[in-house]
C-alpha positions, -999 to 999 in steps of 0.1 A, spaced: 312 324 58 325 331 24 347 312 4 372 318 -25 400 304 -45 435 321 -38 438 336 -73 405 357 -65 417 364 -31 449 379 -48 427 401 -78 404 414 -51 419 415 -16 405 447 -3 373 434 -9 380 402 10 397 420 40 369 442 43 346 414 44 368 397 72 370 433 90 330 435 91 329 398 108 323 374 80 354 349 77 370 345 43 377 308 39 406 303 11 409 272 -7 442 260 -16 461 234 -33 460 199 -14 435 208 10 459 233 27 434 259 31 434 289 55 409 314 71 409 351 72 394 369 101 396 401 117 421 411 147 391 414 166 379 382 159 415 365 164 418 385 198 384 370 207 392 332 194 425 338 217 407 348 248 381 319 244 409 296 240 428 310 270 397 309 293 392 272 282 427 263 294 422 279 324 389 262 333 407 224 324 433 235 349 409 242 376 390 212 370 422 192 371 427 213 406 394 203 421 399 166 410 434 165 425 413 181 457 390 156 457 415 128 456 435 144 485 462 149 466 468 186 481 499 197 503 489 220 536 512 248 545 510 271 577 513 306 573 548 304 593 558 277 566 549 301 539 566 330 555 597 310 563 599 297 525 595 335 513 626 342 534 648 315 517 
């Protein structure tokens, strides 16, 4: 991971974008500790996918816990078909 100042990023933006594109995150330090990180679009997409996967797994965990506590609703196929017709 590379760290730089905002002014240096502005002066060498192509250099830092190329670094990020090649897989190396670039931390840009700013006033009041309002730092940002520059990453490639591919890395961003991977992070978003991992986040969605983690949320989905947490949802499954909650569902299994509800099942173990008996917090389920049982419907027959006829019930479901009737609901679909409504």
